[in-house]
Structures are given as structure tokens and as C-alpha cells.
C-alpha positions in Angstrom: -1.5 -29.0 -1.6 -4.5 -28.9 0.7 -2.2 -29.1 3.8 -0.3 -26.0 2.6 -3.5 -24.1 1.9 -4.9 -25.1 5.3 -1.6 -24.0 7.0 -1.6 -20.7 5.1 -5.2 -20.1 6.1 -4.4 -20.9 9.7 -1.4 -18.6 9.6 -3.5 -15.8 8.0 -6.2 -16.2 10.7 -3.5 -16.1 13.4 -2.2 -12.9 11.9 -5.7 -11.3 11.9 -6.4 -12.3 15.5 -3.0 -11.2 16.6 -3.3 -7.8 15.0 -6.9 -7.3 16.3 -5.9 -8.1 19.9 -2.7 -6.0 19.9 -4.2 -3.0 18.2 -7.4 -3.3 20.1 -5.5 -3.1 23.4 -3.5 -0.1 22.0 -6.8 1.6 20.9 -8.3 1.0 24.4 -5.2 2.4 26.1 -5.3 5.6 24.0 -9.1 5.8 23.7 -8.8 6.3 20.0 -9.7 4.5 16.7 -6.5 5.7 15.0 -4.5 2.6 16.1 -7.2 0.4 14.6 -7.0 2.4 11.3 -3.2 2.2 11.2 -3.3 -1.5 12.0 -5.8 -2.2 9.2 -3.6 -0.2 6.8 -0.4 -2.1 7.8 -2.2 -5.5 7.7 -4.1 -5.1 4.4 -1.3 -3.4 2.4 1.5 -5.9 3.1 2.7 -7.1 -0.2 3.8 -10.5 1.0 0.5 -11.1 2.6 -1.3 -10.1 -0.6 0.8 -12.6 -2.5 0.0 -15.4 0.0 -3.7 -14.8 -0.1 -3.8 -14.7 -3.8 -1.7 -17.9 -3.9 -4.2 -19.5 -1.5 -7.0 -19.0 -4.1 -4.8 -20.1 -7.0 -3.4 -16.8 -8.4 0.4 -16.6 -8.5 2.1 -13.3 -9.1 5.4 -13.4 -11.0 8.0 -11.4 -9.1 9.6 -8.4 -10.9 6.7 -7.9 -13.3 4.5 -4.9 -13.8 1.3 -6.8 -12.9 2.6 -7.8 -9.5 3.7 -4.3 -8.8 0.3 -2.9 -9.8 -1.6 -5.3 -7.6 0.4 -4.7 -4.5 0.9 -1.0 -4.9 -2.8 -0.3 -5.8 -3.7 -2.0 -2.5 -1.1 0.2 -0.7 -2.3 3.5 -2.3 -6.0 2.8 -1.9 -5.3 1.9 1.8 -3.2 5.1 2.2 -5.9 7.4 0.8 -8.6 5.6 2.7 -6.6 6.0 5.9 -6.1 9.7 5.2 -9.8 10.1 4.4 -10.8 8.4 7.7 -8.4 10.6 9.7 -9.7 13.9 8.1 -11.6 14.8 11.2 -8.5 14.4 13.4 -6.2 16.7 11.5 -5.7 20.4 12.0 -8.0 22.8 10.2 -5.3 24.1 7.8 -4.5 20.5 6.7 -8.1 19.3 6.2 -8.6 20.8 2.7 -5.6 18.8 1.5 -7.0 15.5 2.8 -8.9 13.2 0.4 -12.7 13.0 0.8 -13.8 9.9 2.7 -17.1 9.7 1.0 -15.9 9.1 -2.5 -14.4 5.5 -2.4 -14.4 5.2 -6.2 -12.3 8.3 -6.6 -9.9 7.0 -3.9 -9.6 3.7 -5.8 -9.1 5.5 -9.1 -6.3 7.7 -7.7 -4.8 4.7 -6.0 -4.8 2.7 -9.2 -3.4 5.6 -11.2 -0.5 6.1 -8.7 0.1 2.3 -8.6 0.4 2.2 -12.4 2.8 5.2 -12.4 4.9 3.6 -9.7 4.9 0.2 -11.4 6.0 1.8 -14.6 8.8 3.7 -12.8 9.9 0.4 -11.1 10.0 -1.3 -14.5 12.0 1.5 -15.9 14.5 1.3 -13.0 14.8 -2.5 -13.4 15.6 -2.0 -17.1 17.6 1.2 -17.1 20.0 0.6 -14.1 21.7 -2.7 -15.1 23.1 -1.4 -18.4 24.5 1.6 -16.5 26.3 -0.8 -14.2 24.2 0.0 -11.2 23.1 -2.9 -9.1 20.3 -2.1 -6.6 18.3 -4.7 -4.8 14.5 -4.2 -5.2 14.2 -4.9 -1.5 16.8 -2.5 -0.5 16.7 0.9 1.1 18.1 2.8 -1.9 15.5 1.3 -4.2 12.7 2.1 -1.8 14.0 5.7 -1.4 14.2 6.2 -5.2 10.7 4.7 -5.7 9.3 6.9 -2.8 10.9 10.1 -4.3 9.4 9.2 -7.7 6.0 8.5 -6.2 6.0 11.8 -4.3 6.9 13.6 -7.5 4.0 11.9 -9.3 1.7 12.8 -6.4 2.9 16.4 -6.6 2.3 16.5 -10.4 -1.2 15.1 -9.7 -1.9 17.8 -7.1 -0.5 20.6 -9.3 -2.6 19.4 -12.3 -5.7 19.7 -10.2 -5.0 23.3 -9.3 -6.6 26.1 -11.4 
């Protein structure tokens, strides 16, 4: 077991170094921090990588469960809002009021967790509702991702509309 853990740690370290070198070169070419932010977002919100890191420390996520969905999707949503908050100064003035504040990390985490829970419940509902209807959709497929994305955008729209006076 220690060999697998050491190999996983070596692979993870190789991924980190590879991403840093590649995106550092891209950032130097474009003279911008945005490639570094995008790279950190892609690296830190990868669901398979999250599962591997948790497995390295002894936590195993059961696939197709609501807990695994919440853990992976909350990392994604928090990363997404943190990315948007860090890019607030780089967007046009008309779009800046719609961007999340970069100063309030706790509110970003709360919104990310809320959206992750909503998305995980929607995925659970799809897993339970579609088979009795005779619809077979792979959770790793494009149709599943499109439906889940549309539902997440709808949930985000409801969240935005609820915040308006």
C-alpha cells in the first residue's frame, strides 16, 4: 500500500510541476496572470484528482453517491467563483457589478457549497428518475453534462433573481 501511495504522490507532484511550468511559460508569453489563474482552476477542480488525493490520505468516495458529488462540485464551484473574483479587475465595466467579490472568501465558499448541494441533488434525482422512464444516460457523457449544466445555470439564475429587490 505504501508503494501505491508513494507512486500517487509522485504522480501528483509531477502534475503540479508540469502545470506550473506549462502555464508559467504561457503567462510569460502573454505577460498576464490569467493563465495561472485558469491553470489553478483546472488543476484544483479536477474531480478525479480530488478523489486520488483523498484516497492518498485514506478517504474513499463512493461513486454515484450524493457525498462524492458534493465534495467534487463544491471544489469546482468555489474555484469558479474565486476565479471570477480574481478576474474582476480584468472585465469590462458593465460586467464588473455581476462578478462576485474577491474579498469575501466565506461568501464564495457558501455560495459554492449551496450550488454544489443543489447540483448533487439534481444529479441524484436524474440517477433515480431516468432509469424507470427507460432512459439510459451515462454520467460521464455529454448529454448528462449538458443537462446538469442547464440545471446548474437555472439554479444560479434563481439565486441571482432571489437577490434582486
